N, C-alpha and C positions, 0 to 999 in steps of 0.2 A: 430443585433450583427453579425459580421463576424465570421464564424466558425473557431475555432482554428485548427491548424494541429494536427495530432496524436502525434507528438513530443511535441508540446506545452501542450497538455492534460496530457501527462505523467509528464512533468515538473511541471505543476500546482498541480498535486496530490502530487508529491514529496515535493514541497515547502509547501503545506498546512499541510502535516504530520509533516514536520520539525518545523513548526511554532506552532503546537498545541499539539503534543504528546511528552511527556517527559519520560526520563529514570528514574529509581528508585532514582538516585542521584540528580534529578532535572534538569539535562542537556537536551538539545534538542535532539530528536531522529535524528540520522544521516540518511539521505536519498539520493538516487540517482535515476535519471530517465533513467540511462543507466547501462548496465551490467558492474560492476567494475572489474578491474584486481585483486584487493585485497579488502577483506572485513574486516571492523573494527567493530565487533558487540558490542552492538546491532545496527542493520542497516536495513532499509527497502529499497528494490530494486524494482522499479516499472517496470513491464514487461507486455506484453500482455498475456492473458490467452492462454492456449493450446486449439486449436479448433477455434470456431467462435469468432473472436475478434472485428468485426465491423458489424453493421447492418445499412443499408442505407435506409433512407426515409420510415421507417416502420410506422411512425405516420403521422397524417394529417399535422403537421407543417414542415415536411421534415427534421427533425433532424437526425443526425447520432448518434447511440449509440455505445460506445466502452466498451469492457469488459477487465479490467486490473487486474493484480495480484500485490498486495503489499506484496512481500515476505519478511517476517520479520525473519532475521537471528540473533539469540540472543547469542549463545555460541557454542564453539566447542562441538562436540557430546560427548566427554568424560568428560564434565563438570558435577559435581554433583549438581550444582545449576541451571541448565538450565531451568527446569520447573518453578522454583520460579521466574526466570527472565521473562519467556515468558508469564505466566498466566495473569499478569496485562494488557498486550496489548490486550488480548482476551476479557477482561471484558467489559460489556456494559456501564460502567461508570468509572470515575476516570481519573487522569491526564495522564495515559499511554494509555488509551483506543483508539485503532485505529478506532473503530466504532464511538466513541464519538468525535474524532478529525474531522472526515468527517461530522458528524451531526452538529457540531458547525459552519461549513462553507460549506454548500452543493453546493455552486457555485465555490468553490476553488479559492477564491479571485476575483470572477467576471469573471473568464476565461471560465466557462462552464454554461450551463443551470441548470444542476443538477448533483450531484454525490451521490451515496449511496453504503455503504458496505452491501452486501447481504449475505455473509457467510464467515466463517473462515474454512479452510480445510487443510488437509495434515499435521497436527501437528505431528512432529516426526523428524527423521534424514533426512537431505537433503544434497546431495553433491553439493557444489557450488564452483567454481574455484579450484576444486581438493581437497577440504577439506570438511569433514563432519561437519555439523552444526545442532543444534536443531533449528527447524524453523516451521513457520506456514504461509500459504498463505491466504491473505484476498482478496476476490473477490469484485471488485468495478465496478459498472455500472456507466458510465458517458454519459450524453447526451449533445451534442453540437449543 
């Protein structure tokens, strides 16, 4: 398998989450592999982690491992229902589960060797595009 580019890996994660994670109303989770100019929550924005985002040839098979953040922005910070919206995405099961969505297709549609959500972090207020949102980052390790 030809190794996908970093851009393709981000796009594959965004597409996989859009196909498998659903909002409380049953609609597909909005996702983007690029930083948007405007956010329409709930929305997952796929970005590299801060710090080490790529590890090259650390295993015998010569794979590259990427560390990504699926930043889930669910509601403006002043929303009284933000936690109720965010919590189902953090759950280990259920139709909104980010972890469950990646577990259901760990090759992200055949684009990568593996993908795994390793943690959820930063639950709280995040300023994104100049607006405060209730958010959580899901750390995803992807091998290509």
